[in-house]
Biopython code that builds the backbone (N, CA, C, O; Angstrom):
import numpy as np
from Bio.PDB.StructureBuilder import StructureBuilder

atoms = [
    (1, "MET", "N", (2.797, 21.117, 18.205)),
    (1, "MET", "CA", (3.285, 20.045, 18.117)),
    (1, "MET", "C", (4.817, 21.029, 17.294)),
    (1, "MET", "O", (4.789, 21.610, 16.209)),
    (2, "ASP", "N", (5.774, 20.941, 18.072)),
    (2, "ASP", "CA", (7.105, 21.850, 17.086)),
    (2, "ASP", "C", (7.339, 21.081, 15.777)),
    (2, "ASP", "O", (7.091, 19.901, 15.529)),
    (3, "ALA", "N", (7.988, 22.230, 14.840)),
    (3, "ALA", "CA", (8.297, 21.487, 13.566)),
    (3, "ALA", "C", (9.201, 21.092, 13.899)),
    (3, "ALA", "O", (9.615, 21.466, 14.997)),
    (4, "VAL", "N", (10.149, 19.909, 12.933)),
    (4, "VAL", "CA", (11.368, 19.441, 13.279)),
    (4, "VAL", "C", (12.009, 19.588, 11.605)),
    (4, "VAL", "O", (11.613, 19.037, 10.578)),
    (5, "ALA", "N", (13.281, 20.675, 11.847)),
    (5, "ALA", "CA", (13.840, 20.399, 10.578)),
    (5, "ALA", "C", (14.557, 19.477, 10.089)),
    (5, "ALA", "O", (15.647, 19.082, 10.504)),
    (6, "ILE", "N", (13.891, 19.075, 9.093)),
    (6, "ILE", "CA", (14.877, 17.979, 8.238)),
    (6, "ILE", "C", (15.397, 17.794, 6.698)),
    (6, "ILE", "O", (14.726, 17.828, 5.667)),
    (7, "GLN", "N", (16.611, 17.614, 6.841)),
    (7, "GLN", "CA", (16.964, 18.032, 5.320)),
    (7, "GLN", "C", (16.787, 16.920, 4.497)),
    (7, "GLN", "O", (17.124, 15.747, 4.656)),
    (8, "PRO", "N", (16.149, 17.539, 3.506)),
    (8, "PRO", "CA", (15.595, 16.713, 2.003)),
    (8, "PRO", "C", (16.676, 15.748, 1.638)),
    (8, "PRO", "O", (17.894, 15.897, 1.548)),
    (9, "THR", "N", (15.829, 14.631, 1.436)),
    (9, "THR", "CA", (16.660, 13.304, 0.769)),
    (9, "THR", "C", (16.552, 13.315, -0.589)),
    (9, "THR", "O", (15.574, 13.896, -1.058)),
    (10, "VAL", "N", (17.376, 12.778, -1.364)),
    (10, "VAL", "CA", (17.033, 12.487, -2.857)),
    (10, "VAL", "C", (16.941, 10.925, -2.982)),
    (10, "VAL", "O", (17.784, 10.127, -2.572)),
    (11, "LYS", "N", (15.823, 10.648, -3.588)),
    (11, "LYS", "CA", (15.507, 9.469, -3.980)),
    (11, "LYS", "C", (15.305, 9.634, -5.685)),
    (11, "LYS", "O", (15.117, 10.644, -6.364)),
    (12, "VAL", "N", (15.441, 8.038, -6.104)),
    (12, "VAL", "CA", (14.886, 7.616, -7.401)),
    (12, "VAL", "C", (13.992, 6.936, -7.534)),
    (12, "VAL", "O", (13.926, 5.947, -6.805)),
    (13, "ILE", "N", (13.106, 7.146, -8.362)),
    (13, "ILE", "CA", (12.177, 6.430, -8.462)),
    (13, "ILE", "C", (12.543, 5.437, -9.805)),
    (13, "ILE", "O", (12.807, 5.894, -10.917)),
    (14, "GLY", "N", (12.503, 3.951, -9.458)),
    (14, "GLY", "CA", (12.720, 2.965, -10.119)),
    (14, "GLY", "C", (12.008, 2.880, -11.450)),
    (14, "GLY", "O", (11.100, 3.666, -11.720)),
    (15, "ALA", "N", (12.381, 1.998, -12.230)),
    (15, "ALA", "CA", (11.631, 1.416, -13.565)),
    (15, "ALA", "C", (10.316, 1.114, -13.167)),
    (15, "ALA", "O", (9.360, 1.274, -13.926)),
    (16, "ASN", "N", (10.211, 0.679, -12.002)),
    (16, "ASN", "CA", (8.905, -0.113, -11.984)),
    (16, "ASN", "C", (8.107, 0.828, -11.237)),
    (16, "ASN", "O", (7.057, 0.328, -10.834)),
    (17, "GLY", "N", (8.308, 2.203, -10.887)),
    (17, "GLY", "CA", (7.381, 3.048, -10.390)),
    (17, "GLY", "C", (7.425, 3.013, -8.719)),
    (17, "GLY", "O", (6.473, 3.448, -8.071)),
    (18, "GLN", "N", (8.662, 2.436, -8.056)),
    (18, "GLN", "CA", (8.709, 2.539, -6.826)),
    (18, "GLN", "C", (9.907, 3.387, -6.181)),
    (18, "GLN", "O", (10.838, 3.703, -6.922)),
    (19, "ILE", "N", (9.926, 3.782, -4.788)),
    (19, "ILE", "CA", (10.875, 4.306, -3.795)),
    (19, "ILE", "C", (10.963, 3.909, -2.871)),
    (19, "ILE", "O", (9.943, 3.584, -2.264)),
    (20, "SER", "N", (12.218, 3.742, -2.313)),
    (20, "SER", "CA", (12.494, 3.049, -0.864)),
    (20, "SER", "C", (12.544, 4.134, 0.321)),
    (20, "SER", "O", (13.547, 4.829, 0.481)),
    (21, "LEU", "N", (11.351, 4.249, 1.185)),
    (21, "LEU", "CA", (11.719, 5.319, 2.268)),
    (21, "LEU", "C", (12.602, 4.913, 3.626)),
    (21, "LEU", "O", (12.801, 5.626, 4.609)),
    (22, "GLY", "N", (13.115, 3.424, 3.361)),
    (22, "GLY", "CA", (14.030, 2.960, 4.364)),
    (22, "GLY", "C", (13.176, 1.768, 5.471)),
    (22, "GLY", "O", (11.983, 1.574, 5.704)),
    (23, "LYS", "N", (14.269, 1.219, 5.905)),
    (23, "LYS", "CA", (13.476, -0.355, 6.465)),
    (23, "LYS", "C", (13.050, 0.211, 7.328)),
    (23, "LYS", "O", (12.173, -0.584, 7.665)),
    (24, "GLN", "N", (12.943, 1.349, 8.277)),
    (24, "GLN", "CA", (12.193, 1.554, 9.372)),
    (24, "GLN", "C", (10.571, 1.804, 9.169)),
    (24, "GLN", "O", (9.748, 1.810, 10.084)),
    (25, "TYR", "N", (10.275, 2.025, 7.655)),
    (25, "TYR", "CA", (9.191, 1.961, 7.357)),
    (25, "TYR", "C", (8.466, 0.535, 6.852)),
    (25, "TYR", "O", (7.269, 0.461, 6.575)),
    (26, "ALA", "N", (9.143, -0.267, 6.804)),
    (26, "ALA", "CA", (8.982, -1.690, 6.319)),
    (26, "ALA", "C", (8.066, -2.149, 6.783)),
    (26, "ALA", "O", (8.064, -2.275, 8.008)),
    (27, "GLY", "N", (6.756, -2.646, 5.908)),
    (27, "GLY", "CA", (5.619, -3.004, 6.491)),
    (27, "GLY", "C", (4.472, -2.215, 6.701)),
    (27, "GLY", "O", (3.294, -2.568, 6.748)),
    (28, "ARG", "N", (5.042, -0.958, 6.836)),
    (28, "ARG", "CA", (3.677, 0.028, 7.244)),
    (28, "ARG", "C", (2.539, 0.240, 6.574)),
    (28, "ARG", "O", (2.637, -0.183, 5.422)),
    (29, "GLN", "N", (1.880, 0.544, 6.728)),
    (29, "GLN", "CA", (0.703, 1.249, 5.503)),
    (29, "GLN", "C", (1.083, 2.670, 5.475)),
    (29, "GLN", "O", (1.699, 3.267, 6.359)),
    (30, "VAL", "N", (0.641, 3.155, 4.339)),
    (30, "VAL", "CA", (0.747, 5.106, 4.362)),
    (30, "VAL", "C", (-0.378, 5.336, 3.527)),
    (30, "VAL", "O", (-1.089, 4.539, 2.914)),
    (31, "LEU", "N", (-0.404, 6.455, 3.608)),
    (31, "LEU", "CA", (-1.263, 7.287, 3.062)),
    (31, "LEU", "C", (-0.725, 8.260, 1.911)),
    (31, "LEU", "O", (-0.010, 9.195, 2.274)),
    (32, "VAL", "N", (-0.971, 8.132, 0.746)),
    (32, "VAL", "CA", (-0.398, 9.112, -0.003)),
    (32, "VAL", "C", (-1.345, 9.821, -1.193)),
    (32, "VAL", "O", (-2.106, 9.341, -2.034)),
    (33, "GLU", "N", (-0.928, 11.215, -0.860)),
    (33, "GLU", "CA", (-1.873, 12.322, -1.224)),
    (33, "GLU", "C", (-1.135, 13.271, -2.430)),
    (33, "GLU", "O", (-0.264, 14.014, -1.977)),
    (34, "GLU", "N", (-1.282, 13.328, -3.415)),
    (34, "GLU", "CA", (-0.805, 14.060, -4.531)),
    (34, "GLU", "C", (-1.595, 15.482, -4.371)),
    (34, "GLU", "O", (-2.772, 15.582, -4.715)),
    (35, "ARG", "N", (-0.871, 16.554, -3.833)),
    (35, "ARG", "CA", (-1.284, 17.605, -4.007)),
    (35, "ARG", "C", (-1.412, 18.355, -5.415)),
    (35, "ARG", "O", (-2.423, 18.877, -5.885)),
    (36, "GLU", "N", (-0.309, 18.285, -5.889)),
    (36, "GLU", "CA", (-0.511, 18.911, -7.396)),
    (36, "GLU", "C", (0.481, 18.072, -7.936)),
    (36, "GLU", "O", (1.178, 17.363, -7.210)),
    (37, "PRO", "N", (0.618, 18.110, -9.424)),
    (37, "PRO", "CA", (1.354, 17.306, -10.203)),
    (37, "PRO", "C", (2.856, 17.300, -9.773)),
    (37, "PRO", "O", (3.534, 18.301, -10.003)),
    (38, "GLY", "N", (3.436, 16.141, -9.119)),
    (38, "GLY", "CA", (4.619, 16.396, -8.643)),
    (38, "GLY", "C", (4.931, 16.314, -7.442)),
    (38, "GLY", "O", (5.999, 15.821, -7.079)),
    (39, "VAL", "N", (4.106, 16.754, -6.696)),
    (39, "VAL", "CA", (4.275, 16.994, -5.346)),
    (39, "VAL", "C", (3.478, 16.034, -4.639)),
    (39, "VAL", "O", (2.264, 16.095, -4.835)),
    (40, "TRP", "N", (4.129, 14.735, -3.477)),
    (40, "TRP", "CA", (3.182, 14.203, -2.898)),
    (40, "TRP", "C", (3.682, 14.210, -1.570)),
    (40, "TRP", "O", (4.834, 14.349, -1.161)),
    (41, "LEU", "N", (2.202, 13.969, -0.741)),
    (41, "LEU", "CA", (2.356, 13.990, 0.744)),
    (41, "LEU", "C", (2.042, 12.494, 1.180)),
    (41, "LEU", "O", (1.030, 11.881, 0.840)),
    (42, "ILE", "N", (3.066, 11.999, 1.988)),
    (42, "ILE", "CA", (3.079, 10.727, 2.393)),
    (42, "ILE", "C", (3.331, 10.665, 4.200)),
    (42, "ILE", "O", (4.214, 11.171, 4.891)),
    (43, "ARG", "N", (2.223, 9.874, 4.537)),
    (43, "ARG", "CA", (1.565, 10.009, 6.024)),
    (43, "ARG", "C", (1.711, 8.494, 6.223)),
    (43, "ARG", "O", (1.436, 7.730, 5.297)),
    (44, "THR", "N", (2.164, 8.020, 7.477)),
    (44, "THR", "CA", (2.176, 6.429, 8.051)),
    (44, "THR", "C", (0.728, 6.761, 8.286)),
    (44, "THR", "O", (0.335, 7.897, 8.551)),
    (45, "ALA", "N", (-0.173, 5.522, 8.152)),
    (45, "ALA", "CA", (-1.241, 5.265, 8.824)),
    (45, "ALA", "C", (-1.437, 3.946, 9.463)),
    (45, "ALA", "O", (-0.664, 2.992, 9.367)),
    (46, "SER", "N", (-2.553, 3.986, 10.129)),
    (46, "SER", "CA", (-3.412, 2.536, 10.506)),
    (46, "SER", "C", (-4.625, 2.683, 10.027)),
    (46, "SER", "O", (-5.350, 3.632, 10.325)),
    (47, "VAL", "N", (-4.990, 1.605, 9.124)),
    (47, "VAL", "CA", (-5.882, 1.410, 8.197)),
    (47, "VAL", "C", (-6.732, 0.575, 9.172)),
    (47, "VAL", "O", (-6.041, -0.302, 9.690)),
    (48, "ILE", "N", (-8.231, 0.565, 9.655)),
    (48, "ILE", "CA", (-8.934, -0.289, 10.086)),
    (48, "ILE", "C", (-9.878, -1.214, 9.102)),
    (48, "ILE", "O", (-10.549, -0.554, 8.309)),
    (49, "PRO", "N", (-9.995, -2.314, 9.052)),
    (49, "PRO", "CA", (-10.523, -2.963, 7.887)),
    (49, "PRO", "C", (-12.410, -2.752, 8.282)),
    (49, "PRO", "O", (-12.818, -2.787, 9.443)),
    (50, "ASP", "N", (-13.249, -2.563, 7.188)),
    (50, "ASP", "CA", (-14.510, -2.434, 7.640)),
    (50, "ASP", "C", (-15.070, -3.411, 8.347)),
    (50, "ASP", "O", (-16.052, -3.006, 8.969)),
    (51, "ASN", "N", (-14.843, -4.487, 8.491)),
    (51, "ASN", "CA", (-15.791, -5.457, 9.128)),
    (51, "ASN", "C", (-15.111, -5.501, 10.821)),
    (51, "ASN", "O", (-15.634, -6.157, 11.721)),
    (52, "GLU", "N", (-14.082, -4.808, 10.960)),
    (52, "GLU", "CA", (-13.429, -4.699, 12.565)),
    (52, "GLU", "C", (-13.798, -3.114, 12.833)),
    (52, "GLU", "O", (-13.472, -2.597, 13.902)),
    (53, "ARG", "N", (-14.522, -2.333, 11.773)),
    (53, "ARG", "CA", (-14.577, -1.020, 12.336)),
    (53, "ARG", "C", (-15.658, -0.907, 13.617)),
    (53, "ARG", "O", (-15.445, -0.041, 14.467)),
    (54, "TRP", "N", (-16.795, -1.776, 13.741)),
    (54, "TRP", "CA", (-17.611, -1.747, 14.926)),
    (54, "TRP", "C", (-16.725, -1.929, 16.331)),
    (54, "TRP", "O", (-17.244, -1.519, 17.369)),
    (55, "LEU", "N", (-15.640, -2.427, 16.374)),
    (55, "LEU", "CA", (-15.048, -2.815, 17.787)),
    (55, "LEU", "C", (-14.497, -1.336, 18.153)),
    (55, "LEU", "O", (-13.727, -1.160, 19.097)),
    (56, "HIS", "N", (-14.913, -0.398, 17.404)),
    (56, "HIS", "CA", (-13.839, 1.056, 17.668)),
    (56, "HIS", "C", (-15.030, 2.177, 17.916)),
    (56, "HIS", "O", (-14.872, 3.371, 18.172)),
    (57, "GLN", "N", (-16.332, 1.409, 17.758)),
    (57, "GLN", "CA", (-17.459, 2.030, 18.416)),
    (57, "GLN", "C", (-17.260, 2.530, 20.024)),
    (57, "GLN", "O", (-16.498, 1.828, 20.688)),
    (58, "PRO", "N", (-17.714, 3.369, 20.513)),
    (58, "PRO", "CA", (-17.463, 3.618, 22.064)),
    (58, "PRO", "C", (-18.255, 2.625, 22.658)),
    (58, "PRO", "O", (-17.668, 2.069, 23.587)),
    (59, "GLN", "N", (-19.552, 2.154, 22.408)),
    (59, "GLN", "CA", (-20.507, 1.046, 22.964)),
    (59, "GLN", "C", (-19.599, -0.269, 22.985)),
    (59, "GLN", "O", (-19.222, -0.790, 24.035)),
    (60, "ALA", "N", (-19.315, -0.708, 21.814)),
    (60, "ALA", "CA", (-18.538, -1.763, 21.501)),
    (60, "ALA", "C", (-17.297, -1.697, 22.283)),
    (60, "ALA", "O", (-17.064, -2.711, 22.942)),
    (61, "ALA", "N", (-16.376, -0.660, 22.371)),
    (61, "ALA", "CA", (-15.159, -0.536, 22.914)),
    (61, "ALA", "C", (-15.289, -0.800, 24.370)),
    (61, "ALA", "O", (-14.604, -1.562, 25.051)),
    (62, "ALA", "N", (-16.476, 0.106, 24.808)),
    (62, "ALA", "CA", (-16.824, -0.422, 26.502)),
    (62, "ALA", "C", (-17.010, -1.600, 27.019)),
    (62, "ALA", "O", (-16.457, -2.043, 28.026)),
    (63, "ASP", "N", (-18.096, -2.337, 26.081)),
    (63, "ASP", "CA", (-18.199, -3.835, 26.009)),
    (63, "ASP", "C", (-16.697, -4.713, 26.146)),
    (63, "ASP", "O", (-16.271, -5.308, 27.136)),
    (64, "LEU", "N", (-16.397, -4.641, 25.495)),
    (64, "LEU", "CA", (-15.031, -5.206, 25.274)),
    (64, "LEU", "C", (-14.021, -5.180, 26.460)),
    (64, "LEU", "O", (-13.479, -6.155, 26.981)),
    (65, "GLN", "N", (-13.835, -3.434, 26.883)),
    (65, "GLN", "CA", (-13.193, -3.217, 27.954)),
    (65, "GLN", "C", (-13.803, -4.379, 29.329)),
    (65, "GLN", "O", (-13.281, -5.285, 29.980)),
    (66, "SER", "N", (-14.998, -3.813, 29.290)),
    (66, "SER", "CA", (-15.897, -4.869, 30.776)),
    (66, "SER", "C", (-15.655, -6.212, 30.407)),
    (66, "SER", "O", (-15.289, -6.834, 31.404)),
    (67, "ALA", "N", (-15.705, -6.936, 29.379)),
    (67, "ALA", "CA", (-15.485, -8.424, 29.480)),
    (67, "ALA", "C", (-13.716, -9.068, 29.555)),
    (67, "ALA", "O", (-13.266, -10.185, 29.812)),
    (68, "LEU", "N", (-13.021, -7.659, 29.170)),
    (68, "LEU", "CA", (-11.716, -8.313, 29.199)),
    (68, "LEU", "C", (-11.290, -8.312, 31.072)),
    (68, "LEU", "O", (-10.705, -9.162, 31.744)),
    (69, "SER", "N", (-11.957, -6.806, 31.500)),
    (69, "SER", "CA", (-11.874, -7.224, 32.742)),
    (69, "SER", "C", (-12.235, -8.038, 33.534)),
    (69, "SER", "O", (-11.416, -8.414, 34.373)),
    (70, "TRP", "N", (-13.452, -8.530, 33.537)),
    (70, "TRP", "CA", (-14.087, -9.723, 33.994)),
    (70, "TRP", "C", (-13.206, -10.602, 34.003)),
    (70, "TRP", "O", (-12.822, -11.162, 35.030)),
    (71, "ALA", "N", (-12.709, -10.869, 32.660)),
    (71, "ALA", "CA", (-12.001, -12.027, 32.433)),
    (71, "ALA", "C", (-10.596, -12.257, 33.060)),
    (71, "ALA", "O", (-9.966, -13.313, 33.117)),
    (72, "LYS", "N", (-10.221, -10.919, 33.558)),
    (72, "LYS", "CA", (-8.646, -10.837, 34.362)),
    (72, "LYS", "C", (-9.127, -11.111, 35.797)),
    (72, "LYS", "O", (-8.358, -11.690, 36.565)),
    (73, "ALA", "N", (-10.181, -10.785, 36.152)),
    (73, "ALA", "CA", (-10.879, -10.780, 37.494)),
    (73, "ALA", "C", (-11.059, -12.302, 37.774)),
    (73, "ALA", "O", (-10.838, -12.781, 38.887)),
    (74, "ASN", "N", (-11.518, -13.117, 36.582)),
    (74, "ASN", "CA", (-11.985, -14.297, 37.005)),
    (74, "ASN", "C", (-11.309, -15.364, 36.261)),
    (74, "ASN", "O", (-11.967, -15.921, 35.382)),
    (75, "PRO", "N", (-10.405, -15.645, 36.419)),
    (75, "PRO", "CA", (-9.420, -16.806, 35.844)),
    (75, "PRO", "C", (-9.901, -17.837, 36.050)),
    (75, "PRO", "O", (-10.401, -18.119, 37.139)),
    (76, "PRO", "N", (-9.853, -18.707, 34.954)),
    (76, "PRO", "CA", (-10.248, -20.305, 35.038)),
    (76, "PRO", "C", (-9.914, -20.916, 36.060)),
    (76, "PRO", "O", (-8.813, -20.737, 36.582)),
    (77, "ALA", "N", (-10.925, -21.853, 36.585)),
    (77, "ALA", "CA", (-10.645, -22.623, 38.022)),
    (77, "ALA", "C", (-9.538, -23.700, 37.682)),
    (77, "ALA", "O", (-8.582, -23.947, 38.417)),
    (78, "ASP", "N", (-9.793, -24.296, 36.489)),
    (78, "ASP", "CA", (-8.776, -25.486, 36.001)),
    (78, "ASP", "C", (-8.067, -24.931, 35.000)),
    (78, "ASP", "O", (-8.628, -24.296, 34.107)),
    (79, "LYS", "N", (-6.825, -25.103, 35.042)),
    (79, "LYS", "CA", (-5.995, -24.332, 33.984)),
    (79, "LYS", "C", (-5.410, -25.524, 33.289)),
    (79, "LYS", "O", (-4.571, -25.252, 32.430)),
    (80, "ASN", "N", (-5.755, -27.131, 33.539)),
    (80, "ASN", "CA", (-5.532, -27.992, 32.784)),
    (80, "ASN", "C", (-6.007, -28.133, 31.591)),
    (80, "ASN", "O", (-7.233, -28.246, 31.586)),
    (81, "VAL", "N", (-5.506, -28.171, 30.569)),
    (81, "VAL", "CA", (-6.340, -28.344, 29.075)),
    (81, "VAL", "C", (-7.073, -29.856, 29.029)),
    (81, "VAL", "O", (-8.212, -30.111, 28.638)),
    (82, "ASP", "N", (-6.264, -30.588, 29.444)),
    (82, "ASP", "CA", (-6.384, -32.223, 29.224)),
    (82, "ASP", "C", (-7.660, -32.483, 30.318)),
    (82, "ASP", "O", (-8.659, -33.026, 29.848)),
    (83, "THR", "N", (-7.665, -32.229, 31.319)),
    (83, "THR", "CA", (-8.688, -32.111, 32.168)),
    (83, "THR", "C", (-9.932, -31.204, 31.821)),
    (83, "THR", "O", (-10.863, -31.425, 32.594)),
    (84, "LEU", "N", (-10.111, -30.562, 31.186)),
    (84, "LEU", "CA", (-10.951, -29.524, 30.924)),
    (84, "LEU", "C", (-11.231, -30.407, 29.219)),
    (84, "LEU", "O", (-12.420, -30.676, 29.045)),
    (85, "LEU", "N", (-10.590, -30.699, 28.425)),
    (85, "LEU", "CA", (-11.379, -31.287, 27.350)),
    (85, "LEU", "C", (-11.957, -32.750, 27.599)),
    (85, "LEU", "O", (-12.882, -33.202, 26.923)),
    (86, "GLU", "N", (-11.316, -33.473, 28.656)),
    (86, "GLU", "CA", (-12.146, -34.344, 29.095)),
    (86, "GLU", "C", (-13.363, -34.303, 29.664)),
    (86, "GLU", "O", (-14.183, -35.221, 29.680)),
    (87, "GLY", "N", (-13.489, -33.081, 30.198)),
    (87, "GLY", "CA", (-14.745, -33.109, 30.816)),
    (87, "GLY", "C", (-15.800, -32.332, 29.655)),
    (87, "GLY", "O", (-16.936, -32.128, 30.083)),
    (88, "LEU", "N", (-15.583, -31.989, 28.559)),
    (88, "LEU", "CA", (-16.211, -31.314, 28.042)),
    (88, "LEU", "C", (-16.462, -32.718, 27.032)),
    (88, "LEU", "O", (-17.640, -32.933, 26.747)),
    (89, "ASN", "N", (-15.312, -33.785, 26.420)),
    (89, "ASN", "CA", (-15.959, -34.885, 25.918)),
    (89, "ASN", "C", (-17.313, -35.769, 26.418)),
    (89, "ASN", "O", (-18.243, -36.208, 25.741)),
    (90, "GLU", "N", (-17.021, -35.866, 28.070)),
    (90, "GLU", "CA", (-18.061, -36.547, 28.937)),
    (90, "GLU", "C", (-19.216, -36.021, 28.381)),
    (90, "GLU", "O", (-20.001, -36.824, 27.876)),
    (91, "HIS", "N", (-19.546, -34.573, 28.365)),
    (91, "HIS", "CA", (-20.930, -34.011, 27.988)),
    (91, "HIS", "C", (-21.475, -34.073, 26.551)),
    (91, "HIS", "O", (-22.587, -33.611, 26.292)),
]
sb = StructureBuilder()
sb.init_structure("model")
sb.init_model(0)
sb.init_chain("A")
sb.init_seg("    ")
for serial, (resi, resn, name, xyz) in enumerate(atoms, 1):
    if name == "N":
        sb.init_residue(resn, " ", resi, " ")
    sb.init_atom(name, np.array(xyz, "f"), 0.0, 1.0, " ", f" {name:<3s}", serial, name[0])
structure = sb.get_structure()
């Protein structure tokens, strides 16, 4: 990966201890590492909740992909929701 030369930007840490990185990062999760006192490395990140981590295991991901492929190849026969609900209520 080629390094891109970006000019440093001066930011002021507010009284509440916050700094704005810009609207393009609004809502993003970031990892903040303090390399040494006063030196921080901030990186955008995608965080996977512990209770969803299993979905990213190879077997679970393969099973999910297989199920999605099957569902795509086998669309529901009756797309009318009202008819489907009536059939379920009869049973």
